[in-house]
Structure formats: structure tokens, C-alpha cells
N, C-alpha and C positions, 0 to 999 in steps of 0.2 A: 790721547794722553792729556792729563789735567795738570795744571800748575798749582802752586800753593794757594793761589787765590781762586781756585776752582774754575778757571776758564780753560778752554781747550788751547793747546799750544798753537800759536799763530792767530788766535782769535783777537779781534780788535778790542781795545779797552771799552768800557761802557761809554756810550755816546754822551758827551758832556751836554749837548743840546737837548737830549732827552730828559736830562735832569734839570734843565734850565727853568721850566715852568714850576716844577716842584720846589726848586731852590727859592724862586721868587716868593711863592706862597709861604714857605717855611721862614724866610727872612722877615716877611710881613708879620707873621705870628710871633716871632722872636721880638720884633720891635714893639708889638702890642704888649707882650709879656713884660718887657723891660719898663716901658712907660707906665703900665698899670701898677707894677711893683713899686716904682718910685712914688706915684700918686697915692697909693694906698698906705705906703709907709709914712708919707708926710701927713696924711689924714690921721693915722693912728697916733702919730707923735704930737699933732697940734690941734685936732678938732674932735677926736673921738671921746676924749676924757670928759667932755661936757655932758654926755648922755650915757656912756657905757662904763661898766665896772672894769677894774684892772685885769680880770681874767679875760674879758673880751679883747682888750687892747693887747694883751700878751698873745692871744690866739692869732690876731691879725699880724703881729710882729713875727710869729713863727711862720705863718703862711708867706709873708713877704720875704723872709730870709730864704726859705726853700725855693720860692719862685725866682728870686734874683740869682741864686747860685746856679740853678738849672738853666736860666736864661743865658748866663755866661758860658756854661758847658755847651749848650746848644749852639751858641755862636762859634765856639771852637770846633765843634763837630762839623758845622756847615762850612767853615773855612777849610778844614781838612778835606772834606768831600769835594770842594771846588778845586783845590790844589791837586788832588789825586782822586778823580772820580771813581767811586766804587759803590756798588749797591748795598754792600753789607753795613754801611752807616745809616741807611734809610730806616731800618728797624730801631736803631739807637735813637735817632731823632724822633721817630713816631712815639716810642715808649716815653721819652722825656716830655714831649708835648702833651700826650694824654695823661701821663702821671702828674705833671704839674697842674694841669686843669683839674684833675680829680682831687689831688691832695690839697693844694692851696685853695682851689675853688670851694671844696667842702668846708674848709676851715673858715673861709670868708662867710659862707652861708651860715655856719654855726655862730660866728661872732656878730654878724649884722642882723640876723633874723631869729636866732636861737632855734633854727630848724634842725631837727635830729637827722644827721647825715648817715647814720648807721655804718655800714661797711665801706662807704665810698673813700673815706680818708685812708684806712689801711690798704685798700686796693690801690689807691694812688701811690702810696709809699712803696708797695710791691712793684708797681710799674716803674717807678724811679730806680729802685734797686736793680730790677731786671735790665733796665737801660744801661746802668753802669757795668753790669756783667757782660752785656752784649758789646759794649765798647771794648772791654778787655779781649773778647773773642775777635773783634774786628782788628784790633791792634796785633794780636798774635798771627792772624791770617793775612795781614797786609803784605803786599809785595815789597820786598826789600829793594830799594833803588841804589 
């Protein structure tokens, strides 16, 4: 017999220690995302105008905005997963990490190098959207305490 969170009745919850190494790595990535968002935002506001046009500065600001919002969302998901260990948040976190790297990273590449990034930006956006939808599914399936 299965419960609402798809475990067998009487089965132990996911081992928090099994998620420990994964959490450390995810928290390190979140810290790097947050720090780099602040640094790149400061550079766009104070140093980039000396060599770049307004369109490039606006592109960096868009990338920073999406990166910071998803860094905050990742922090919330990691806290939720640490408080109530559940594997269904792992895809959410992975989608947001990959989506942020693809979306914001491709915008940084465009702004700093004028490299044509093709479909990377919309693919990153799709990953971010999918992560939000996966969060909704995780919330609906979360065990009520």
C-alpha cells in the first residue's frame, strides 16, 4: 500500500544523511549564485557603462534579476528539504540550478562577448518554469503533518 507521498506504508522517510552530501553541494552552488549575482549586478551598475552600451547593461540586469530570484527560491527549497527530507524536491532544485545557469549564463555570454547563444536562453527559461511547476507538484504531494 502506498501513501500520498508514494512511499510504502511503514517505510522509513528518506535518509537525511543520504541527502547530506547533495545538500552541501547544492548550498555551495547557491552561495556562488548569490555572490556572483551581487558582483555582476554591482559591475553592471558601476563599471560596465564605461565600455558597454545600454542594451548590454540591461541584459546583465535581467540575468542578475532572474539569478537572484532563483537563488532565493533555491534557498527556500533547500530549507524545506532539510526540514522535511523528501526526494521530490531534488528535481525542483536541479531544474532551477540548470535553468539559472542556462538562462542567466547565456545572457551574460551575450552581454559580455556578444556570442550568439541561440536556443540556450529559452531552454533555460523553460527549465526555470518547469522547476516552478515541479515545486507545485511537490507541494501537492507533500505529506501533511
